[in-house]
N, C-alpha and C positions, 0 to 999 in steps of 0.2 A: 116277171121277164116276158114281154109279150113277142119279141123279134125272135124268131127261130128258121133259123137255116140249117136245112137237113143237110149232113153232110154224105156223098155216095162215093165206095169206094169201088173201083172197076179193078180186078185184079186178075192177071193175065197169066196163063199157064197155055204149054204146049200140050198139055196130058189130056189123057181122055175122058170124055165126061162117064163117069160111074149113075147109072141109075136103078141102081140095086135098090137106093134106100129109100125110093118113093112108092107109096100105095095109094090106090082109090078103093073107094066101096062102090058096090052095084047101087047102091041107093045112100044118100045122105044122111045122119043123124039127123032131128029137129033143133032147128037153128033161128033163136029168137030174133024176132024182126029188130033192125040195124036204122041207126038214125039215117035218113037220105039215102038209103041202097034197100031195095027189098031182096029176099035171098035169092031170088032166080038171078038177081044181075049180079048179086054177088058171088053165086056159083060159076056164073058165064064167065065171070073174070077171074077165076081161079083155075078152070078146068084144065087138065094136060091138055098138050097140043096133040096132033096126030102122031108125034114120036113120043109121046110119053112124058115130057118134061113139063112139070108145073109152071105156072105163070111166075113163079118167084125165084127162076133159075134162069139165069142167061147161059146157053152153051157154050158161046164164045170163050166167055171170060170163066167158066167153070166157078161161078159164083152166086151167092144170093142176090136178090135187089129188092129195093123197096117198095113194093107195087101194090100192097094193101093198105087199108085205110085204119089208121092207130087209132085214132077217135072214135072211131064206130065199131072195134074189137069187141068180141065177149068176152066178159069180166063175169066171171063166176067163183063163190066161194063154196067148199065142200068139206064133207066130213069124213076122213077114211078110217077102217076100221083098226083097232089092233089086237094082238092077244095079252095086251098090260094090263096091267091093274094096280100100277105104281103108287095111286093113292088111298089103295084098300081100301076102298068105299063099297066092295062088291061087285062094280061094274067098270068093263072094258075101257079103256082110254079111247079116246077119238081123237085124231089129228087134225088141225087146221090148213085145209089148204087152198091159198088163193091163185087163180090162172089168167091169165090174158093172152088169147090167142085168135088168129086172124077169124073174122066173120067169112070172108071170102071161101077159104079153103072147109070148113066146115060144111057151106052150103054146096060147095062142090063135091063133098066125099074126098079130098083131097087129106091125105093123112101126113102128120107133121112132128117132127123130133119135139122135145122138152127143153129148155135150159134152167136150171134148178139153184135156187139159193134157199139153202134151209137154214135156219136161224135160231136163237133165242132171244135176239135184238129188236124183232120189228117192233114191240111196243115200250120195251124198258128204256132203250138207249137210244135205237136210231141208228143206220145203215149209212156209211160212207164219209167220208171229209164233212159234210154238212148235215150228218145227223137225220137223217130221212126217215119219217116212219109210214108205215101203212096206212092210209085213210080208206073210209068205207062210206056207202050212201043210207038213206036213212032205212033200208033194208037188210044192213050188215054185207053187203056185198061190196067185193073191193072195188076201191077207185083207181087211188093213185099208189102204185109199187116202188118201191125206193130204186135207186141209182137207174141208171141208165139200160139196163139190158133188155128191157120189155120196149122201152121207147125205139131201141136200134133194130132187135132182133123181130119182132112179131111183125112189122111189113115186111121182113125178109120170108115167111116162110116159118117161123118157129113158134112156139108158146112159152110163155115164163112162167114158172109156177115156183111161189113163196111159201115155203112151208116152215109153219110153228112147231120146231121140236115139244115133245111133249113135257108138260110140265111148262109151258111159258105160254106168254100172250094168249092166245085162242083156245089153244089145245087144252085137253084135260090131262091130268095127272102131276108126278112129282120128277123132276129131272135129276138124273145121278150123273152130269159133268163128266163129260166123255165116255159112260161107260154103256154096256149094252142094251140099255134100256134106251137112251136117246136114240142112239144107233138105230135099233130095230124101228122107234119111230118114222126114220126116215125109209128106212128098207119098204116099210109097209107102203108110204108112199108110190115108191119104185113099182111094189108088189103091183097096185091099184093100176098104176100105169100100162102095165104089161097083162091087164085083163085077170090076174093071180089074187086080189084082193078085192073088198066091197068097199061101198062108201055112199054118202047119202048126201043129198041137197039140205038147204038150211031148215027146210020146212018137213024133213025126216023121208022126202021120198028117194029109192034107190037112184043112183047115176053111176054109168059106164065111161070109160075114157076110150072109147071108140073112134076119136078124132085124132090120136095120135099111134105114131109109128112103135109106138113103145121103147126107142132111142131117148136115154138120156144124158145130159153131161151137167155135170156139177160143177159151182163156180163159187167163190168167196173168200173173204178175206178174214183173217184170225180163226174166232170160234167158227164161223162158217166154212173157211176151208178146212178149219179139223175135222170138222162131219164129213166133208168130203173125204177125206184121208181114209177116215174111220167105215164109212159107208163102202168105199172100195175096198178095204180090206177084207169084206165079207164075201166077196164076189158075186155079189147079185148080179143077176141076170139084167140086162137092161141098160145098166148103166156101161155105157159106152167110152166116156170120156171125164175127167175131173179137171180144175184149174183151180190149183189152191195157192191161197195169196197169203202170206207171212202165216203159215200155217204150224199148229204142232202135229208131231209125227208121234211124241208119248208122253202123256202128261206128267209121267214121271220125273223126265228130263226136262218139263216147263215149270214143275214147281222145287225143283233141287238141282244140284250139280254133284254126282259122286258121293251121293250121300249127305250131302252140304243143305239147306233147306235154304232157299230164298226168302220165304217167308213162312208163316204158322197158321195153321188152319184156312190156308187160300181156298182149299176146295169147296168147303159148308159157306163160306164168305160168298162166293162165284154162284155158286148156286142160288142164295138169298138173293142177290144182286138182280138175276135174271129170270127168276122164279116165281111161282104162287105164293103169296105169302098167306098159308095156311095151318092149322095144327099136322095136318098130315105129311105135310113137304117139311116143315121144320124137323119132325122127327126123322125124315128121309137125310134130311142135310146135318143134323146130328150125329147120325150112323156113317155120314162122309168123314164126320172129324174123329169117330173114334177108328176109323180103319185106315187114317193117312200115315198112318205110324211118323208121323213129323219127329217125334221123339227120338226115333232111332235111325231114321232117313232111309230103313231098309227098302228094296225093291221087293216087293211082295204080291199076292194074287192080285189085290185089288189095283195094283199099278199094270200088273201083265195085261188086266181085263183093259185098260187104256192105254196099251203099248201096240200102235197099231203097225210098226215096224216089223215085227215078232211074224204079221200074217200079210207079208208082203208078197208071199208064192202065193195068195189067194186072189191077187187083183189081176182082175181081166181089163179094166179099162185103162186108156190110154192117159199120160199125165202133162199137164202144162204148168208147172209152177213156177212163180216169181217169189223172191225173197229179196229185202234187205240185209248188206253185209253189218249195216251198224245199227241192225237189231236187237235190242237187249229187253226186249220185251217177250216176243218169240224169239229165241237166240238163233245164230245161224245151226248148230247142231242140229236144228230140227230138219232141216233142207239134206243138209250133208248125208247125215243117217239114211232118211227117208229115199234119198236120189240115188243111191250106192244099193240099196234094199232092194228097190225096181230093175236096176241094172243089174244085180244077179241073176233076175228074174224075167229077163229079156220083155220088161214093159217098155212099149214106145213110150218116150219122151222127151220132153223141151224145157229149157229151163233157162232165167232170167236173173240175174244178181244185179241189184243197183247200188249205189252208195247211201241208199237212205236208210232209215231206220225203221219204224213199222206205219209204212205206208204203200197205198196201192199205187201199182204204175198207172192207173188213169190219173192219177196226180202229180208222177213224175215223169211219164211219157205216154202221154194220154192218145196222141194221134196214131202212133206206132203200135201201141196196145191194144188199141180199138181195131185198127186192121190186122194186127195178127188174130187176134181173137176170133174174127170175122173167119179170116180163113180155115182158123182150126176148127171151129165148129161145124163150118160148110165141109171139113174134109171128114171130121168122126161123124156128127150126126145126118148132113143131108147126102154124104159119099160123092162128094164133088171131089174129081181128084186134079188139085190143085198143087202147088209146089211145097205147101208147108213142111211136108215131112220131106223135103230134100233141101230145105235150109240147115245152117248149121245149127246142132244141137243145144248150144249154147251162148248168151248173149250176157258181156259184162260192160259195166258202167267202170270206165276204166278212170276218170276225170269226170269233174261235173258235168254232166250231158254229154261226154264224149263215150261210145260204145264200141266195143269188140268185141266179132262173130268168132267161136273157137269150134272146132270139130266136135269137141267133148269136153267134159267137164270129171273131174278138175283135170289140170291140165297135165300132173304127175301123179301116178298111184304109188308112190314111195318118197320115202322123207330121206334127207341127208343130216346125219348126226354135226351136228355143231357144239364141240366139248366145251366145258367150263374149266377157267381158272379163277385165280380169287380176282375178283373185280374185273375181269375178263371175260369176252363171249369171241370162239374162235382158236381159242389155245389149251392144249390138255393141259389140267392143272395135277395137283399134287398136295396131299393135307387135307385139313377140312376147314371149312368155315360154318359159323354157328348163325342160328335164326332163333330170335328168343321172342314169342308172341307180344306184340302188342295191339290189343283191339281197338284201340282210338287213333290208329293211323289212318287216314283219307287217301282216298286215290293220288288229289293234287299235293298232299306230300310225299306219297311213296315216288312221284314220277318227276317232282321239279327238281329236286337238287340231285342228280344221276351220280354225281360225282363225290358227292359227300358220304362219310358216315353215317348211317340214321340206325338207329337200335331199331329192332323187329324187321329189318329189310336187307336182303343181300341184292345188290344191284351187278350186272354182270353185263357189260361195253364193249361191241365192237369197235372197230377202226373204221372211219367213215368207209364207204361200199365203193372197191373201185370202179365198179359197173353196176346198172340197175340190176336189180335181181325182182322177178315174179313170186311170190307167195302164192300157189293155189291149191288148197285142198285144206286138210286139219292138220295143225301143229302140235305136239306134244311136249311134253317136258318130262326126261325119267330122270329121279333122283333118288340114290342110295343114301338113306337117312338113318340116323340113331335118335330115339325120341328118348324123353325121360317121361313120358304117358302111353297110356295105352291105345291112345289116339289123339288127334287132332287135326284140325284144317289144317291144308297146303293150298297157299294161293299164287297162281302166276299170271304177269303181265308180261307182254311183248310190245315192246315200244317202238317207235322209230322216231327218233329227231332231227331236226332239221327246220328253218322256217320256210312256210309254206300257205298255200290257201286252199284249205281243207273242208270239206262237205259239213256243215252245220246247221242243218236242217230245213224246214220250210217255210213259206207264208201266207195266208191268201191274198193273192193280188188286190188290193183297194175295195173288192167284194161292193160295189157298186151295182146293184141289181139295172138300172136305168141306164147304164153304160153298155152297149155290147162289146166293149172293148175290152171287158174287165170277165168274159165268162164265155165256155165255148157251148154250143149247141148240138148234142150229139144223137141223132134220132128223129122222130117225129111227135108233134105234141097232141095232147088233151085240153080241154078246157081246165081239167083236175089234175094234170100232168105234164109238167113242162121238162123237156129232156137238156137243160143249159145247167153249167156247174161253172161255178166260179174257177177261174184259172191259178195256179199254184206258180209261186216263186219259190227258187232254190236259193236256198244263202249258203254262202260261204265266210269263212272267217279266217284270216292271216293266224296262224299260231306256230310255236315253237316246237310242237311235239304231236303226235299222232297214236292213239291205240290200235295196235294191228290186232289184238287178241287177247281175251281174259279166259282164266278157266280158275277151276276150284275142285279138289276133291277131300272127302274125310279119308285120311290115311288107313284105318280100319278099311274101308270099302275100294281099295284099290283094286285087291283080286276079286273080290265079287262084291255087287250091289246085294245080293240076296241073302248070301252067308258072311256078314263082315269076320277078319279075323284080326283081335286085341293086338296091337303092338307089346313086344316085350322090353319094357322099359332096359334101357342101356345095351340094345340086340339091334344091329344092323338088317334092314328090310329093303326093297324098293319099291318107291310108290311113282306109278304115272299119271300127271294130270294132263287130261286132255283139253286143250283150248279151243276156242270155237272158231268154227270153219271162217276162210278168207281167200278173198281172191283179188291182191293189190299190187300193183308194180309198185315198187320202192325205188325211189331215183338213186343214181349214182351220187356219194357224197353224203349220203344221210348215215348216221350211226343206229344201229339195232342195240337196245338193250332189253335185259330179261332179268324183271323184278319178282324175287319170291318173298312172299310173307306167309303167317301161316292164318289166323284168322281175321276174316275180312266183314268188319260188322255195318260196313256201310253198304255192300251188292248182297250180300249173305244174313240170314240169322243162324249163325253156326250153334249147335247143341256143346261143342267142348271148346274151352280157351286158355291161355296161358300155360300154354307146353315150351319146351325147349327143343329144337334139334341140331342135333350137327349134320352135314352134306359131305360125302366122300366125292370130292371133286374127280379122282379119275373116274369114278362109275357114275358120272351124272352128265345128264347133255341137253339138249336142247333139239327136237326132231323137227325138223322144217321142210317141208313140200315145196322146193323150189324148182324151177325150170332150169336154169343154168346161174353161173356166177359163183361168186364164195365169200363169205363169211369169215372173216380175218380179227386175230386182237389185234389193240395198237399195243405198236411198242412202249408207248409211253401216254396213259389217259390225258387228256388235254380236257380241261374244264367246259362243261356244256352249259349257256344261260338259256334258263326257261323260265318264262313269263307266263302267270297263269290268267289269262285274260276273262276264261267264262270258267268256273268252277263246275267242275265234273258232277251231273247230277243224274244219279239211277233211276231208271223208268218207276214208277209208282206200279207194282202189280195188282194192288187192290182198285182199280178202275178197270170196268167191263173194257174185255178186247175189241176196241174199234178200230 
């Protein structure tokens, strides 16, 4: 791609400009000579005006502007010290850190904030939809930084910092997959950026980060965003904001649901997929497998270490999170529980919820996301008083490419009980129905014939909705059950029936690098790093049903994930199945279905199968977070025709979180 068009966003606000985030030094640190521009000229171009406003700040629009030369930016690679020795070689691990920053601000002594993407993926798997990896010059110094962040933000007075977390890429040691060592390796870099830690150049000479204000914003998708959550949960000083995209908030909830594993030995597998292939790291990964308690599904100290939600009280950084409501890689309970915990602790926050699955908003809402990110970082890192915090807190995609803004999320903080009767949803029933486990049932079989009797499934159907309803929040299903076993998985699916065009994924448009109509260029270019990315086409497909939400629980874990209570066969007990968070407007005329089954070998890897349960209808219900409307039972169920045009496919978790 050779044609590059830099896009400049002018953001207008009537608020006053805040200068508190900018700082200069009495004398600039040594700046390497840059191509085509002397250090003196660079200093002059970045020097603050008599009002103290740096050259990259437009005081009228309260926004940063692309005034610095990206091609001539300073590129450096350093190693940051830690107190870790994760590979037990007797030497402390060093963390590889790559930096791109404006030459002009360095020459002028203007200190700038940092945008950081810490990742395990820079060499193994790549970042973004196009799988970009870091590249280096012949001396081992960073050239190309993946993604658009450096191309767009470095000309606007930011430094871009890419961190190879411990045990990955060019860093020493062995990773512990979301554990304290990986988090500490990133904290060590933030400490260095704030003068609390030491580092060295590739040649071993000491290096300080005297060019930065110490204000750091972390961003990243999936594992990268998960690290941002984990680092924020330490309360480290200097971290001002995070932008977690499709990120994990609890590794327990990523690998299992209520005691039911999604897969087994995932943690050591992932550690091996991204980490160093050495005997020392093999031993660390073997220990992960020993501690993960896949056999029990219990929440142990191993998982507590990787549960960032419990430490939300420590978060001092603001949070702008984005997530896909169809994401069954990092499922929607991750954003919902993190969002709620942050709210309880009065953390400034914003949320975008798309229809998509495990997708970056750069790929499904590109222009709007870049503009919003620009305003967000300007506000929290540059101290510019734009209007970003006066905007609605939540933006939700209610139909493909149709977004609505809301003042808060979820729309309601309580659920409406929807009673169950034999085959009916919305009527109070009596007596019992029975579910006998059939591990061979697939989701397509479960949903395809809702009015038929299927062994292993109980289906409860509503009448056609008399008016549209908005499901906003986390549904749950409460069941009073009597089992013939000491435990069993219980699975619930909430379905909406009715023909419609529904989100069905995305694809890269054409992908022709010689056709500028097939890509967008976001930022500035260098000979070795262009800012251009292929456009993405959102796909829809006409179908007869949509899955609103899914959920799984091991019945013995219903009251405690840490201390499960075995069921007493033949005795009644109550279990609650948490479904995945959702925000969906279900139109008038649709029929809701609640399908209850036991083990689900398609979406999970259950430890127990073969049980049978009775459900006490009078004491069972669907708990639905709805803003308005009513779910009523049909007087006489009508046959529902369902054609499965595209078989349901569960995401493969044994594929790095890209």
